[in-house]
C-alpha positions as CSV (number, residue, x, y, z in Angstrom):
1,X,123.6,57.1,49.1
2,X,121.6,54.2,50.4
3,X,119.4,52.2,48.1
4,X,117.2,50.0,50.4
5,X,114.6,47.3,49.7
6,X,112.7,44.8,51.8
7,X,115.6,42.3,52.0
8,X,118.8,44.1,51.0
9,X,120.5,47.4,50.7
10,X,123.3,48.9,48.7
11,X,125.4,51.7,50.0
12,X,127.4,53.7,47.4
13,X,129.3,57.0,47.3
14,X,126.9,60.0,46.7
15,X,128.9,60.9,43.6
16,X,128.2,57.4,42.1
17,X,124.5,57.7,43.0
18,X,124.3,61.1,41.4
19,X,125.9,59.8,38.2
20,X,123.4,56.8,38.0
21,X,120.4,59.1,38.6
22,X,121.7,61.6,36.1
23,X,121.8,58.8,33.5
24,X,118.2,58.0,34.3
25,X,117.3,61.7,33.9
26,X,119.1,61.8,30.5
27,X,117.0,58.9,29.3
28,X,113.8,60.7,30.3
29,X,115.1,63.9,28.7
30,X,115.8,62.2,25.4
31,X,112.4,60.6,25.4
32,X,110.5,63.8,26.2
33,X,112.4,66.2,23.9
34,X,110.6,65.4,20.7
35,X,107.3,66.0,22.4
36,X,108.2,69.3,24.1
37,X,105.4,71.8,24.5
38,X,104.8,75.0,26.6
39,X,104.3,72.9,29.7
40,X,107.5,70.8,29.5
41,X,110.0,73.0,27.7
42,X,111.1,74.9,30.8
43,X,111.7,71.5,32.6
44,X,113.7,70.2,29.7
45,X,115.7,73.4,29.6
46,X,116.4,73.2,33.3
47,X,117.7,69.7,33.0
48,X,119.9,70.5,30.0
49,X,121.5,73.4,31.9
50,X,121.4,71.9,35.4
51,X,125.2,71.9,36.0
52,X,125.4,75.7,35.6
53,X,122.2,76.6,37.5
54,X,121.6,73.7,39.9
55,X,121.5,75.9,43.0
56,X,119.2,78.4,41.3
57,X,116.9,75.4,40.7
58,X,117.1,73.8,44.1
59,X,117.3,76.6,46.6
60,X,113.9,78.2,45.9
61,X,112.4,74.7,46.1
62,X,114.0,73.6,49.4
63,X,110.6,73.0,50.9
64,X,110.1,70.2,48.4
65,X,113.3,68.5,49.5
66,X,112.2,69.0,53.1
67,X,108.8,67.4,52.3
68,X,106.9,70.4,53.6
69,X,104.6,73.1,52.4
70,X,106.3,76.3,51.4
71,X,104.7,78.2,54.3
72,X,105.7,75.6,57.0
73,X,109.3,75.5,55.7
74,X,109.5,79.3,55.7
75,X,108.2,79.4,59.2
76,X,110.8,76.9,60.5
77,X,113.5,78.7,58.5
78,X,112.6,82.1,60.1
79,X,112.6,80.6,63.6
80,X,116.0,78.8,63.4
81,X,117.7,81.6,61.4
82,X,120.7,80.4,59.3
83,X,121.0,77.1,61.2
84,X,120.1,74.7,58.4
85,X,123.9,74.3,57.7
86,X,123.5,72.7,54.3
87,X,126.6,72.7,52.2
88,X,127.5,72.1,48.6
89,X,130.0,69.9,46.9
90,X,129.8,70.8,43.2
91,X,126.3,70.2,42.2
92,X,125.5,67.9,45.2
93,X,123.9,69.4,48.3
94,X,125.1,67.9,51.6
95,X,122.3,68.4,54.1
96,X,123.0,69.5,57.7
97,X,121.6,67.7,60.7
98,X,118.9,70.3,61.3
99,X,117.6,70.0,57.7
100,X,117.8,66.2,57.9
101,X,115.8,66.2,61.2
102,X,113.1,68.5,59.6
103,X,112.9,66.4,56.4
104,X,112.7,63.0,58.1
105,X,110.1,64.0,60.7
106,X,107.9,65.9,58.2
107,X,104.5,64.3,58.0
108,X,105.0,62.4,61.2
109,X,104.8,65.4,63.6
110,X,103.3,68.8,63.5
111,X,105.3,71.9,62.6
112,X,105.2,73.0,66.2
113,X,106.6,69.6,67.3
114,X,109.3,69.9,64.6
115,X,110.3,73.2,66.2
116,X,110.7,71.4,69.5
117,X,112.9,68.8,67.8
118,X,115.1,71.4,66.1
119,X,115.4,73.4,69.4
120,X,116.5,70.3,71.3
121,X,119.2,69.6,68.7
122,X,120.4,73.3,68.7
123,X,120.7,73.2,72.5
124,X,122.6,70.0,72.6
125,X,126.4,70.6,72.6
126,X,128.8,67.9,71.3
127,X,129.8,65.4,74.0
128,X,133.0,63.5,74.5
129,X,132.4,60.0,73.2
130,X,135.8,58.3,73.3
131,X,134.4,55.0,74.7
132,X,131.6,55.0,72.2
133,X,133.9,55.7,69.3
134,X,136.3,52.9,70.4
135,X,133.5,50.3,70.6
136,X,132.1,51.5,67.2
137,X,135.6,51.2,65.6
138,X,136.1,47.7,67.1
139,X,132.7,46.7,65.8
140,X,133.4,48.0,62.3
141,X,136.9,46.3,62.3
142,X,135.6,42.9,63.5
143,X,135.3,39.9,61.3
144,X,131.5,40.1,61.3
145,X,131.4,43.9,61.1
146,X,128.9,45.6,58.9
147,X,131.3,45.9,55.9
148,X,131.6,42.1,55.6
149,X,127.9,41.4,55.1
150,X,126.9,40.4,51.6
151,X,123.7,41.9,50.2
152,X,122.0,38.5,50.2
153,X,122.1,38.5,54.0
154,X,118.7,39.1,55.7
155,X,118.4,42.3,57.8
156,X,117.7,40.3,61.0
157,X,120.8,38.2,60.5
158,X,122.9,41.3,60.3
159,X,121.3,42.7,63.5
160,X,121.8,39.5,65.4
161,X,125.5,39.2,64.3
162,X,126.2,42.8,65.3
163,X,124.6,42.3,68.8
164,X,126.6,39.1,69.3
165,X,129.8,40.8,68.4
166,X,129.1,43.8,70.6
167,X,128.8,41.4,73.6
168,X,132.2,40.0,72.7
169,X,133.7,43.5,72.6
170,X,132.2,44.3,75.9
171,X,133.4,40.9,77.4
172,X,129.8,39.9,78.1
173,X,128.8,36.1,78.1
174,X,127.1,34.9,74.9
175,X,123.8,34.5,76.6
176,X,124.0,37.7,78.8
177,X,121.3,40.4,78.1
178,X,122.1,44.1,78.4
179,X,120.4,44.9,81.7
180,X,120.0,48.7,81.3
181,X,120.4,50.2,77.8
182,X,119.7,53.6,79.2
183,X,122.6,53.6,81.6
184,X,124.8,52.1,78.9
185,X,124.1,55.0,76.6
186,X,124.5,57.7,79.3
187,X,127.8,56.1,80.4
188,X,129.0,56.2,76.8
189,X,128.2,60.0,76.5
190,X,124.8,59.9,74.9
191,X,122.2,62.4,76.1
192,X,118.6,61.1,76.4
193,X,115.8,63.6,76.5
194,X,112.1,63.1,76.7
195,X,109.5,64.9,74.6
196,X,105.7,64.5,74.6
197,X,104.5,64.6,71.1
198,X,100.8,63.8,71.3
199,X,99.0,62.5,68.2
200,X,102.4,61.7,66.6
201,X,103.6,58.6,64.8
202,X,107.2,59.3,65.7
203,X,108.7,57.2,68.5
204,X,112.3,58.5,68.7
205,X,114.9,60.5,67.0
206,X,118.7,60.4,67.3
207,X,121.2,63.0,66.2
208,X,125.0,63.1,66.1
209,X,127.2,65.5,64.3
210,X,130.4,67.5,65.0
211,X,128.2,70.3,66.2
212,X,125.5,68.5,68.3
213,X,125.0,65.2,70.1
214,X,124.9,62.4,70.4
215,X,121.3,63.0,71.4
216,X,118.3,60.6,71.6
217,X,114.8,62.2,71.8
218,X,112.1,59.8,73.1
219,X,108.5,60.4,72.5
220,X,106.8,59.6,75.8
221,X,103.4,60.8,74.7
222,X,100.5,58.6,75.8
223,X,100.1,55.4,73.8
224,X,103.6,55.7,72.2
225,X,106.1,52.9,72.5
226,X,108.4,54.8,74.8
227,X,105.6,55.6,77.3
228,X,106.0,52.0,78.6
229,X,109.2,50.7,80.2
230,X,109.6,47.7,77.9
231,X,109.0,49.8,74.8
232,X,111.5,52.4,76.0
233,X,114.1,49.7,76.6
234,X,113.6,48.3,73.1
235,X,113.8,51.7,71.5
236,X,117.0,52.5,73.2
237,X,118.5,49.1,72.1
238,X,117.4,50.0,68.6
239,X,119.2,53.4,68.9
240,X,122.4,51.8,70.1
241,X,122.6,49.9,66.8
242,X,122.1,53.0,64.8
243,X,124.6,55.1,66.8
244,X,127.3,52.3,66.8
245,X,127.0,51.1,63.2
246,X,124.8,53.2,61.0
247,X,126.2,56.6,61.7
248,X,129.3,55.9,59.6
249,X,127.6,53.6,57.0
250,X,124.0,54.5,56.3
251,X,122.4,57.3,58.2
252,X,124.9,60.1,58.7
253,X,123.5,62.8,60.9
254,X,120.0,61.9,61.9
255,X,117.8,58.8,62.4
256,X,114.1,58.9,63.0
257,X,112.3,55.9,64.5
258,X,108.7,56.0,63.3
259,X,109.7,58.4,60.5
260,X,111.0,58.1,57.0
261,X,113.6,55.4,57.5
262,X,114.6,52.6,55.1
263,X,112.8,49.4,56.0
264,X,116.0,47.3,55.8
265,X,117.9,49.5,58.2
266,X,115.0,49.5,60.7
267,X,114.6,45.7,60.6
268,X,118.3,45.3,61.3
269,X,118.2,47.6,64.3
270,X,115.1,45.8,65.6
271,X,116.8,42.4,65.5
272,X,119.9,44.0,67.1
273,X,117.8,45.3,70.0
274,X,116.0,42.0,70.5
275,X,119.2,40.0,70.6
276,X,120.8,42.6,72.9
277,X,118.0,42.5,75.4
278,X,117.0,38.8,75.2
279,X,119.6,36.7,73.4
280,X,118.2,33.7,71.5
281,X,120.4,31.4,73.4
282,X,119.0,32.6,76.7
283,X,115.4,32.5,75.5
284,X,115.9,28.9,74.3
285,X,117.5,27.9,77.6
286,X,114.6,29.3,79.5
287,X,112.1,27.5,77.3
288,X,114.0,24.2,77.6
289,X,113.6,24.4,81.4
290,X,110.0,25.4,81.3
291,X,106.9,23.1,81.5
292,X,104.9,25.8,79.8
293,X,105.5,26.3,76.1
294,X,102.7,28.7,75.5
295,X,101.3,32.1,76.4
296,X,102.1,31.6,80.1
297,X,105.8,31.1,79.3
298,X,105.8,34.2,77.0
299,X,104.4,36.4,79.8
300,X,107.1,35.0,82.2
301,X,109.8,35.8,79.6
302,X,108.3,39.2,78.9
303,X,108.3,40.4,82.5
304,X,111.6,38.8,83.5
305,X,113.6,40.4,80.7
306,X,111.4,43.5,80.1
307,X,110.7,43.0,76.4
308,X,107.4,42.7,74.5
309,X,105.7,39.4,74.2
310,X,106.2,39.5,70.4
311,X,110.0,40.1,70.9
312,X,110.2,37.1,73.2
313,X,108.3,34.9,70.7
314,X,110.6,36.1,67.9
315,X,113.7,35.1,69.8
316,X,112.3,31.6,70.4
317,X,111.3,31.3,66.7
318,X,114.8,32.3,65.5
319,X,116.6,30.1,68.0
320,X,118.2,26.7,67.3
321,X,115.7,25.2,69.9
322,X,112.7,26.0,67.7
323,X,113.3,23.1,65.4
324,X,113.1,20.7,68.4
325,X,109.6,21.7,69.4
326,X,106.6,19.6,68.4
327,X,104.2,20.9,65.7
328,X,101.7,22.4,68.0
329,X,104.4,24.3,69.9
330,X,106.0,25.5,66.6
331,X,102.6,26.6,65.4
332,X,102.0,28.6,68.6
333,X,105.2,30.6,68.3
334,X,104.8,31.0,64.6
335,X,101.5,32.7,65.1
336,X,102.8,34.9,67.8
337,X,105.5,36.2,65.5
338,X,103.5,36.5,62.3
339,X,100.1,37.5,63.7
340,X,100.4,40.8,61.8
341,X,99.6,42.7,65.0
342,X,101.8,45.6,66.1
343,X,103.9,45.0,69.2
344,X,101.9,45.6,72.4
345,X,104.1,46.0,75.4
346,X,101.3,45.5,77.8
347,X,99.9,42.2,76.3
């Protein structure tokens, strides 16, 4: 179970999280019990008897866990048959990848688009991923692997460190960008499939379980990040982080970019993608050799390394060279990073 805030996260076994939340429920129960009335007694009774009837309580209300209306959930259930593949460990439900994909995309795509997502997962057989598994294990076992990060570490620091260590594992120079994240993923056994989800806030979805995947679905609908080459590259770099590190630690079966993901996890994957595609050391070296330390330079950096202007500015801002700039130059890059505007891959 992942507890995530703006600047830190805590990952604990599901059983421990269940125990903590049960204690909270007990406190609420004891507070409400003296004030029970016709409207609350059934709820109090259900809590008191939850261990013996938990499935009877949850199963009829699965649409609430899936964050859908009852009608939409029943429609999807009928279309995919018995493919939800949820399982139970005592009183804890372990969701399958189909259910996770439906839950995490709910509210971001239409029910028809959700059906497209679920069909794509169903039709994706498991791939051989020995190379990917080996790199993932080396990354986890490394001295700066995910397990060594303290909770005080910023998300972007974790993302940068993971990207730096991946380059070492792949025997890439410290300042070498990953030229083609799409070929990297395909070479490592990841299927990439395009979908056009118009009027959707969802950018991408990745899925990996024993039964399906690894699969990345990219929303190439007009105006979405993946409809542009630079945005597509960044999204794939982002997904590399999730598939390499978060699958075993935080996300399990399904990750949705633009959907209901913890902010800390997303910020870490964004920093990873930026450092993988345009290392800070490389960005600083380019700036050091340039006569332009303004928008002209950012456009040059954007088009040479195929990243957004904001990503290029962020890599300068977070580099060791930033402290050597004069105040006007620092102010320029600061405003580029913290303008509050969303990334525009065409500006």
